[in-house]
C-alpha positions in Angstrom: -67.0 -32.1 -29.6 -64.6 -29.3 -30.8 -63.3 -29.5 -34.3 -59.6 -29.8 -35.1 -59.6 -26.2 -36.4 -61.1 -24.9 -33.1 -58.6 -26.9 -31.0 -55.7 -25.5 -33.0 -57.1 -22.0 -32.7 -57.3 -22.3 -28.9 -53.9 -23.9 -28.7 -52.4 -20.9 -30.6 -54.1 -18.5 -28.2 -52.6 -20.3 -25.2 -49.1 -20.4 -26.7 -49.3 -16.7 -27.5 -50.5 -15.9 -24.0 -47.7 -18.0 -22.6 -45.1 -16.4 -24.8 -46.2 -12.9 -23.9 -46.3 -13.8 -20.2 -42.8 -15.1 -20.3 -41.6 -12.0 -22.2 -43.4 -9.8 -19.7 -41.9 -11.6 -16.8 -38.3 -11.4 -18.2 -38.7 -7.7 -18.9 -40.2 -7.1 -15.5 -37.5 -9.1 -13.8 -34.7 -7.2 -15.5 -36.4 -3.8 -14.7 -36.6 -4.9 -11.1 -33.0 -6.0 -11.0 -31.9 -2.7 -12.6 -33.9 -0.6 -10.2 -32.8 -2.7 -7.2 -29.1 -2.4 -8.2 -29.4 1.3 -8.7 -31.1 1.7 -5.3 -28.5 -0.5 -3.5 -25.7 1.4 -5.3 -27.1 4.6 -3.7 -28.2 3.0 -0.5 -26.0 -0.1 0.1 -26.9 -2.7 2.7 -24.9 -2.2 5.9 -22.1 -4.7 6.5 -22.5 -7.4 9.2 -22.0 -6.1 12.7 -18.2 -5.6 13.4 -16.6 -8.3 15.6 -14.0 -5.9 17.1 -11.8 -9.0 17.5 -8.7 -7.2 18.9 -10.7 -5.1 21.4 -10.0 -1.5 21.8 -6.9 -0.5 19.8 -4.2 1.7 21.2 -4.1 5.2 19.6 -2.0 5.6 16.6 1.1 7.7 16.7 1.2 9.5 13.4 4.4 10.9 11.9 5.0 14.6 12.6 3.4 16.8 10.0 5.7 18.8 7.9 2.8 21.1 6.8 0.6 23.2 9.1 -3.0 23.4 7.8 -3.4 26.9 9.2 -0.3 28.2 7.4 -1.4 29.9 4.2 -3.9 27.1 3.2 -7.6 27.8 2.7 -9.3 24.4 2.9 -12.8 23.7 1.8 -14.3 20.3 2.6 -16.7 19.3 -0.2 -17.5 15.5 0.0 -21.1 14.6 -0.8 -23.4 13.0 1.8 -24.0 10.1 -0.5 -20.3 9.4 -0.8 -20.0 9.7 3.0 -22.8 7.1 3.5 -21.2 4.7 1.0 -17.8 4.8 2.7 -19.3 4.6 6.2 -21.2 1.4 5.3 -18.1 -0.4 4.1 -16.3 -3.0 6.2 -13.5 -1.6 8.4 -10.9 -4.4 8.2 -8.1 -4.4 10.8 -5.2 -6.7 10.1 -2.7 -8.0 12.6 1.0 -8.2 11.6 2.4 -11.7 11.6 5.3 -12.6 13.7 8.1 -12.7 11.2 11.5 -14.3 11.4 12.9 -11.5 13.5 10.7 -12.7 16.4 12.2 -16.2 16.3 15.7 -15.5 15.3 18.1 -17.8 17.1 21.5 -16.7 18.4 23.3 -17.4 15.2 20.5 -16.9 12.6 20.9 -13.1 12.4 24.6 -13.6 11.6 23.8 -16.3 9.0 21.1 -14.0 7.4 23.7 -11.2 7.1 26.2 -13.6 5.4 23.6 -14.7 2.9 23.1 -11.0 2.0 26.8 -10.7 1.5 27.9 -9.2 4.8 30.3 -11.5 6.6 31.6 -9.2 9.4 29.7 -8.2 12.5 30.4 -4.8 14.0 28.0 -4.8 16.9 24.9 -3.0 18.2 24.1 0.6 17.3 24.4 2.9 20.3 21.4 5.0 19.3 19.3 2.0 18.3 20.0 -0.9 20.7 17.9 -3.5 18.9 19.7 -2.8 15.6 22.9 -4.8 14.7 25.5 -3.6 12.2 27.4 -5.8 9.7 29.8 -4.8 7.0 31.5 -6.4 4.0 34.1 -3.6 3.3 35.0 -0.2 4.5 32.2 1.4 2.4 29.1 -0.7 2.7 27.2 -1.6 5.9 24.0 -3.6 6.8 21.9 -2.6 9.8 19.2 -5.0 10.9 16.6 -4.6 13.6 16.4 -7.9 15.3 12.9 -7.2 16.6 11.1 -6.2 13.4 13.2 -7.5 10.6 13.6 -3.9 9.2 17.0 -3.3 7.6 19.1 -0.6 5.9 22.1 -0.9 3.6 24.4 2.1 3.2 27.3 2.7 0.9 29.8 5.5 1.4 31.6 7.1 -1.6 29.2 6.0 -4.3 30.4 8.8 -6.5 33.9 7.2 -6.5 32.8 3.8 -7.6 33.5 2.5 -11.1 29.8 1.9 -12.2 28.7 0.4 -15.5 26.3 2.6 -17.5 22.7 1.6 -18.4 23.6 0.1 -21.8 25.2 -2.7 -19.8 22.6 -2.8 -17.1 18.8 -3.3 -17.5 15.8 -3.1 -15.3 14.9 -6.7 -15.6 18.4 -7.7 -14.5 18.0 -5.4 -11.5 14.6 -6.7 -10.4 15.6 -10.3 -10.8 18.7 -9.7 -8.7 16.8 -7.9 -6.0 14.1 -10.6 -5.8 16.8 -13.3 -5.6 18.8 -11.4 -3.0 15.8 -10.9 -0.7 14.6 -14.5 -1.3 17.9 -16.0 -0.2 17.6 -14.1 3.1 13.9 -15.1 3.4 12.8 -11.4 3.2 11.0 -11.6 -0.1 7.2 -11.8 -0.2 4.9 -12.3 -3.2 2.7 -9.4 -2.2 5.5 -6.9 -2.8 4.8 -5.1 -6.1 7.3 -3.0 -8.1 5.8 0.5 -8.0 8.4 2.8 -9.4 11.8 2.8 -11.2 14.2 5.7 -11.0 17.5 6.2 -12.7 20.6 8.0 -11.4 24.0 8.9 -12.7 27.2 10.5 -11.3 28.1 14.0 -12.5 31.0 16.1 -11.0 31.1 13.8 -8.0 27.4 14.0 -7.3 24.5 11.6 -7.8 21.9 13.1 -10.1 18.6 11.9 -11.4 18.3 11.1 -15.2 15.4 10.2 -17.4 16.9 7.5 -19.6 18.3 4.2 -18.5 21.0 4.6 -21.2 22.4 7.5 -19.1 22.0 5.7 -15.7 24.6 4.1 -13.5 22.3 3.4 -10.6 18.7 1.9 -10.7 16.4 2.6 -7.8 13.5 0.1 -7.3 10.6 1.1 -5.1 8.1 -1.5 -3.9 4.6 -1.3 -2.4 2.1 -3.9 -1.1 -0.4 -5.3 -3.6 -4.0 -4.4 -3.0 -5.6 -5.8 0.2 -9.3 -6.5 -0.2 -9.1 -4.3 -3.3 -7.8 -1.4 -1.2 -4.4 0.3 -1.4 -2.2 0.6 1.6 0.0 3.6 2.5 3.1 3.1 4.6 4.2 5.6 7.3 4.6 8.9 5.4 3.2 7.5 2.2 6.7 6.4 1.2 7.7 3.1 -0.4 7.7 0.1 1.9 10.9 -1.1 0.2 13.5 0.9 -1.6 16.7 -0.6 -3.1 19.4 1.0 -5.3 21.5 -1.4 -7.4 24.5 -0.8 -9.7 27.3 -2.7 -11.4 30.6 -1.7 -9.7 33.5 -3.5 -11.4 31.0 -5.2 -13.7 29.2 -7.1 -10.9 25.6 -6.2 -9.9 25.4 -5.2 -6.3 23.2 -3.4 -3.7 24.3 0.1 -2.9 21.6 1.3 -0.6 18.4 -0.4 0.8 15.5 0.5 3.1 13.3 -2.4 4.0 10.2 -1.8 6.2 7.9 -4.7 5.2 5.9 -6.7 7.8 3.6 -9.6 6.7 -0.1 -9.4 7.8 -2.6 -12.0 8.7 -5.3 -12.0 6.0 -7.2 -15.2 6.7 -9.4 -13.9 9.5 -9.4 -10.1 9.5 -11.0 -8.3 12.4 -13.8 -5.8 11.5 -14.4 -2.5 13.3 -17.0 0.3 12.8 -16.0 3.2 10.7 -16.6 6.9 11.3 -18.0 9.2 8.6 -15.3 10.8 6.5 -16.2 14.3 7.9 -15.4 13.0 11.4 -12.1 11.7 10.2 -11.5 15.1 8.6 -11.9 16.6 12.0 -9.3 14.2 13.4 -6.9 15.4 10.7 -7.5 19.1 11.7 -6.8 18.1 15.3 -3.4 16.6 14.3 -4.5 13.0 14.3 -3.4 12.2 10.8 -0.7 13.0 8.3 -0.6 15.6 5.6 1.2 14.1 2.6 1.1 17.1 0.3 -0.5 20.6 0.7 0.0 23.5 -1.6 -0.5 27.0 -0.4 -3.7 28.8 -1.4 -7.2 27.7 -1.8 -7.8 23.9 -1.8 -11.2 22.1 -2.3 -11.1 18.6 -0.9 -13.6 16.8 -3.1 -12.2 13.2 -3.1 -12.0 10.6 -0.4 -11.0 6.9 -0.5 -11.0 4.2 2.1 -7.4 2.7 2.3 -5.2 0.9 4.8 -2.6 2.7 6.9 0.6 0.6 7.3 2.3 2.2 10.3 5.8 1.7 11.5 6.6 -0.8 14.2 6.0 -1.4 17.0 2.3 -0.7 16.2 0.7 -4.1 15.8 -2.1 -3.5 13.4 -2.8 -2.3 9.9 -5.9 -0.1 10.1 -8.4 1.5 7.9 -7.9 5.2 7.0 -9.4 7.8 4.8 -7.2 9.3 2.0 -8.4 12.9 1.3 -7.4 14.6 -2.0 -8.4 17.3 -4.4 -9.2 17.0 -8.1 -7.9 20.5 -8.7 -4.8 20.8 -6.7 -1.9 18.7 -5.3 -3.4 18.0 -1.9 -3.3 14.7 -0.2 -3.8 13.7 3.5 -4.5 10.6 5.6 -6.5 10.2 8.7 -7.9 7.3 10.8 -11.3 5.8 9.8 -11.8 4.3 13.3 -13.7 6.0 16.1 
């Protein structure tokens, strides 16, 4: 029979061995996780097979390019193969635009919507845009609404002649709260609209000029974009704001001077998934004119950055689609091209 001393000695050996084993397993597990994560970061698992829910999509009609890639621009494509593989293996979400109120407007609802926005008088349809209807509230300010898409424009003539309050009596918070309330009353506001930029303008010698300080401003311009969708930005049409509204205080009362509203809601609950092309294939699309050049300086440009984004096209195109945004870390170049085959 073993003595008590021998039992305690053997027990200590077992406990030490168990402790060392646990420590070894913890260290080995963490090393395995680190190596696996590094491997998957470099070679990620492919996404589930695309469902191609909406079938074959009609070809996008891109805005006309203002810049010719062959005109004084020396482009060099320098995207790594690793980066190409990483983007190719991401999910290519395609989002359908929801039917908005414009699709179900009754005979009088368009008129009531215009009234809520402050435009009581209906002028009629625009000859050059038959689906657009014009309303006005005075001789200077008009509201044009597209009854098919819900897009609208507000235009004011003779802004330079209005008696506008300066910025010390007019703040950004006041402007943003007014715009949200104005759009909400007409059921145009959406919580995925995010304020992206604020610009200030004044009137000098009868002309509208941009100023840096709100204390010098008589007009505040608010530009909105969509919030991130699946952690990806979206670019509208020619990479312009999806909503732009200028507000001021003529006669001491805040009012909308100009507006450009091009927002359409999208269906996020069940996005369709489509296969993506490699960025270098999308780059070839761009060179073939199937894309849009946002900015392109003259001279030598090294395209070394690419990002998977959403392209938010103008109506009547029915889907928001994945696209590649190409840019350069050393020059002011930016271009957009389809990420779909």
